[in-house]
N, C-alpha and C positions, 0 to 999 in steps of 0.2 A: 635407034642407036644415036647417041650424041657424040660429037667430036670436039677437040679443043677449038677455041676461037681462032679464026684466021686473021693475022695482023701483019703489018709491015715488019721487016727485019729489025729496024731500030726499036720498035715497041717490044718485040720478042726479046731483044738483047737486054733491054732495061728490066723486063720481068725476070729474065734468067739471072741477071746480076743480083737482083733482090733475093732470089732463091739461093744463089751461091753463098750469100752472107749467112743465111740460115743453115746451109749445109756445112759451112766451115765451123759454125758454132756447135753443131751437132758432133762434128769430128772432134772438137776440143772436149766436149762433154763426154764423148765415148772414150777418149784417151784417159780422162780423169776417172771415169767409172772403171776402166780396166785396171788402173793403178789401185783403186780401192779394192777390186777383186783380188789382186795379187797380195794386198795387205791383210786379207782375211786370215784369222787364226786357222789352225789345222788340228785334226783329231787323229790320234794314233789308232791304227786298225790292229786290234789284238786278236780278233777272231780268225781262226784258220778256215779259209774258204777253199774248197776243192772243186775245180771245174773239169770238164772233159773236152779235149780238143781232138783233132784228127789223129794225133800221135799218142792219145791216152790222157791220163790224169795230169792236171796242172794246178799249181797253187796261184794265188793272186800275185805273188812275187814272180812266178814264171811268166805271167802275162806281160810284165815289163820288158821281157826279152833283153835284159841287160841294160836298159836305158833308165834314165832318172825319173821320167814322167810317164804316166799311163792315162790315156783317155779311154773310157769305156762308154760305148754307145749301147744303151739299153734297148735292144731290138725286140719289139713285141712279137713273141712266138710262143703261144700257149702249148704245153705238152700234148694237148689233144688235137691241135690244129695240124693240118697237112701242108699248110703254106704259111709264110710269115705275113705280118701285117702289111697291107698294100701301101700305106703311107711310109712306113719304115723302109719298105722295099724301094719306093720311089727315091728316097734319100740315098739308099745304098747304091742305086743305079748311077748316081753322080759321084761316087767315090772312086778315085782313080789311083793307079799305081804311082803316078807322079805326086799326088797328095801325100801318100804314105812315105815316099822317099823324102819329101820336103820336111815332114814331121820328124823322120828319123835323123835328118841332118841337124835338127835342133834337139836331139836327145829325148825324143818323145815318141811313144808307141800308141797307136790307135787300134783298138779291137772292138768287136761287137760281142755282146753276151745275151743269150736268151735262155728261157727255161725249157724249151723243147729239147728232147734227147738229141745227142750228137748225130745219130743216123738221119733224123729228119732234117737237121740243119745242113748236113753235108749234101743230102739229096737236093734240097731246095737251092742251096748255094750253087751246085753244079748245074741245075736247070737254068739259073740266071747267068752263069758264066762269070761269077764274082771270084775275086782272088784275095780279098782282105781276110785277116785272121778273125775267126768266129768260134766262140766257145759256148758250151752248154753249162748252165748253172743248175741243171736238173738235180733235185735232191738236196740242194744247199739252201741256206737262208739268204744268200746274197741279194736276190731280187727283192725280198721282203724287207731286209735291213736298209736297203737304199730306196725303198718306197716306190718301186716301179711294178711290183705285184702287190695288190691290195687285198688283204684278207684279215678281218678283225680277229679271227680265231688263231692267227699266227703272231701278228703284231698290231698294235693300234694303228688304224688307218690314218695316213697323212699323205697328201699329195700336193706338191708345189708349196710346201710349208703351211698348209691349211688342213685342219681336220674337217670331217663332214659337216659339222655345224657351221664352221667358218665359210665353207664352200656354199652352203645353203644361203647364208646371209649375203654372200658376194654374188649370187646368181650363177655360180659355176658348179652346182651340184652334179652336173652331168659327168664330171671327171671321176666321181666316186660312186656313181650309180651302176647297178648291174649285179649279176650273180657272181659272188666271189669264187675263186680268186680272179681279180680284174687285172688285166695287163695294161700298163700305161707307159708312155715314152719318156725318155730322159737321157741325160749324159752326166757322167761322173768323172772327176779328175783326182788322180792320186800322185803323190810324190814319194820317191824312195830315197832314204838316207841310209846307206849301207844296206842292211837287210830289214830295216824298219820301214813300215809303210804308213803313210799319212793320207787321210782323206782331206782334200783341200776345197772341193767345190762340187756341187751338183745343180743342174738346172732341168726344168721340166716344161711340159706343155709348149706354148709358143716360144719359149726360150730357145728351142732348137733352131728357130729361124735364124738366129744370130750366127749360125755356122755357115750361112751363105747358101749356095746352090741356086736353083732355078728361080726361087722367089726373089732373091736379091737382084737378079738380072731383070726380071719382070717389073720390079719396082722402079726401074729407070725408064720404063716405056710409057707411052700415052694411054695405052689400054690397061696397064697395070697387071694385076694377077687375074683379072676377069672373074672375080668371085663376088657373091651377092652382097657382102658386107661393105664393099669398098665405095668410097666417094670419088668422083661424082657418079651418081646412079645413071644407068643407061649408056655408059661409055662403050661397053662391049656388046656386040650383037647377041652373043650367047654367054650367059654367066653360069658359074658353077658354085656349088657349096664350098665352104671353107674346109675342104678335105685335101690334104697335100699328097694325094696319090698319083696325080697327073695322068689319070685314066682318060682315054680318048672319049 
C-alpha cells in the first residue's frame, strides 16, 4: 500500500494552490459545458407511453406531477429478475427526500422507471425502504426508444450514441454484449410546455457519475474510489473493480 508523500505544510500549501488553479479551470469549463447542454435543441415526444405506478396507469405527462421538468432515472430491472440492478440500487440508496424536495422547489420532478412489472418494483422498493416515485414501463417501447433496453429485434441497437460497430472500434463492446434484451443504465430529461413534452437530454454509462453521490465524495480523498483502474496504483490496501454497487 502506497500513501501520499509526507511534506512540510508550506510545500503542501504550494501543491494545493497549484491544484486549486486547475480545479477553478475545471469549474469554469463545467459551467461552460452546462450552458452548452442547456442550449441543445429538443425533440417533441409524440408517442403515447403508458406506465404503471402504485396507483395504476400513468402517462409520461402524468410523471411530471404538474411540474415543468422531468428527470427519469432508467433503473435496470429486467422483468424476469427478482431484484433490481445492484449498482442502480446503490445509487438509489443515496437518494433522499431532501433531494426530491430541492428539485421540486425548482419545478423539477425526479422518478425512476424500469421494465419490471409494478408488483416486483413495489416489493423491491419496500424491502429497501425507498420512498421515491418508481414506475414500470413493462409492455411499452419507452426503454427501447431511449436506448436503455437493447434488442435489435425491437429497435436498432445504440448505447451512449454508438452502435455496436462503433463500440467495437472504441473498445467498449461490453456495453452491447449479451443475450438480448440487455438492460443498461441511463438518465433522460424532459421539458413540458403546456401539454407538449420535449426530450432535451439523455446520458449513459459513466455519465451517471456526474449526478454526484459517494463517488464524488471519494474523489476528494487520498485513497480515492479504491478501484483497480485508478492512479496512483497501490494507494488502497484493498481495491475493487469498477462496479458502483458499493458492496462490502
